[in-house]
C-alpha positions as CSV (number, residue, x, y, z in Angstrom):
1,M,-4.4,1.5,17.6
2,L,-6.2,-0.9,15.2
3,I,-8.7,1.9,14.2
4,L,-5.7,4.2,13.5
5,A,-4.1,1.2,11.4
6,G,-7.3,0.9,9.5
7,I,-7.6,4.5,8.7
8,L,-4.0,4.8,7.6
9,T,-4.4,1.7,5.5
10,V,-7.4,3.2,3.7
11,I,-5.4,6.4,3.1
12,Y,-2.4,4.4,1.8
13,A,-4.9,2.6,-0.5
14,F,-6.3,5.9,-1.8
15,V,-2.8,7.1,-2.6
16,N,-2.3,4.0,-4.6
17,A,-5.6,4.4,-6.4
18,F,-4.4,8.0,-7.3
19,G,-1.2,6.6,-8.6
20,A,-3.2,4.3,-10.8
21,W,-5.2,7.2,-12.1
22,M,-2.1,9.2,-12.8
23,V,-0.2,6.4,-14.7
24,I,-2.9,4.2,-16.4
25,R,-2.5,5.9,-19.8
26,R,1.2,5.8,-19.9
27,K,1.9,2.3,-18.6
28,P,-1.3,0.4,-18.1
29,W,0.4,-2.6,-16.3
30,I,1.7,-0.3,-13.7
31,G,-1.6,1.2,-13.2
32,W,-3.1,-2.2,-12.6
33,L,-0.5,-3.1,-10.2
34,F,-1.3,0.1,-8.2
35,M,-5.1,-0.8,-8.3
36,L,-4.1,-4.4,-7.2
37,A,-2.3,-3.0,-4.2
38,S,-5.1,-0.7,-3.5
39,A,-7.6,-3.5,-3.5
40,I,-5.5,-5.7,-1.3
41,L,-5.1,-2.8,1.2
42,V,-8.8,-2.1,1.4
43,S,-9.4,-5.8,1.9
44,A,-6.9,-5.7,4.8
45,A,-8.5,-2.7,6.3
46,S,-11.9,-4.4,6.2
47,A,-10.2,-7.6,7.7
48,F,-9.4,-5.3,10.8
49,L,-13.1,-5.0,11.6
50,A,-13.5,-8.7,12.3
51,P,-9.9,-9.6,13.2
52,N,-8.9,-12.9,11.7
53,T,-5.6,-14.8,11.1
54,F,-5.1,-13.4,7.5
55,A,-5.6,-9.6,8.3
56,L,-1.8,-9.2,8.8
57,T,-0.9,-11.3,5.8
58,W,-3.2,-9.2,3.6
59,L,-1.8,-6.0,4.9
60,S,1.9,-7.1,4.4
61,L,1.1,-8.2,0.9
62,G,-0.6,-5.1,0.1
63,L,2.1,-2.9,1.5
64,I,4.8,-4.9,-0.3
65,T,2.9,-4.7,-3.6
66,A,2.4,-1.0,-3.2
67,S,6.0,-0.3,-2.4
68,L,7.3,-2.4,-5.3
69,T,4.9,-0.8,-7.7
70,S,6.0,2.6,-6.6
71,L,9.6,1.6,-7.3
72,L,8.6,0.2,-10.7
73,N,6.7,3.5,-11.5
74,A,9.8,5.5,-10.6
75,H,12.0,3.5,-13.0
76,F,9.8,2.9,-15.9
77,V,7.5,6.0,-15.9
78,M,9.5,8.7,-14.2
79,G,12.9,7.6,-15.3
80,K,14.5,8.4,-12.1
81,I,14.5,6.7,-8.7
82,T,14.8,9.0,-5.6
83,P,15.8,6.7,-2.8
84,R,14.6,9.1,-0.1
85,N,11.0,9.0,-1.4
86,H,10.9,5.2,-1.4
87,L,12.5,5.1,2.1
88,I,9.7,7.4,3.3
89,R,7.1,5.2,1.8
90,L,8.6,2.1,3.4
91,A,8.8,3.9,6.7
92,V,5.1,4.8,6.5
93,A,4.3,1.2,5.6
94,L,6.3,-0.2,8.6
95,V,4.4,2.2,11.0
96,I,1.0,1.0,9.5
97,F,2.2,-2.7,10.0
98,I,3.4,-2.2,13.6
99,L,0.1,-0.4,14.5
100,A,-1.8,-3.2,13.0
101,F,0.4,-5.9,14.6
102,F,0.0,-4.5,18.1
103,G,-3.6,-3.6,17.5
104,L,-4.4,-7.3,16.6
105,G,-2.1,-8.7,19.1
């Protein structure tokens, strides 16, 4: 389960890096928040290789940062928040966290 959580975390980080690329010219601060979330998620995925006590903390921090940045992006850049999209994003984040939690267990 931990390998799956690591792979999904890296994919989630890639999605955030793509979001940063898409928005960096419009709202640079949102782009930097996306990159921060991506960096934290990659750090969390690498922490799964040698499980330590901070791996879940890094993962939860990265997932929360990514979700909040997505919400800010929808509000400030897109101008419209679609709750369904953010609930799906939170559900994916929750699945990744649960897989990591039981994998590190």
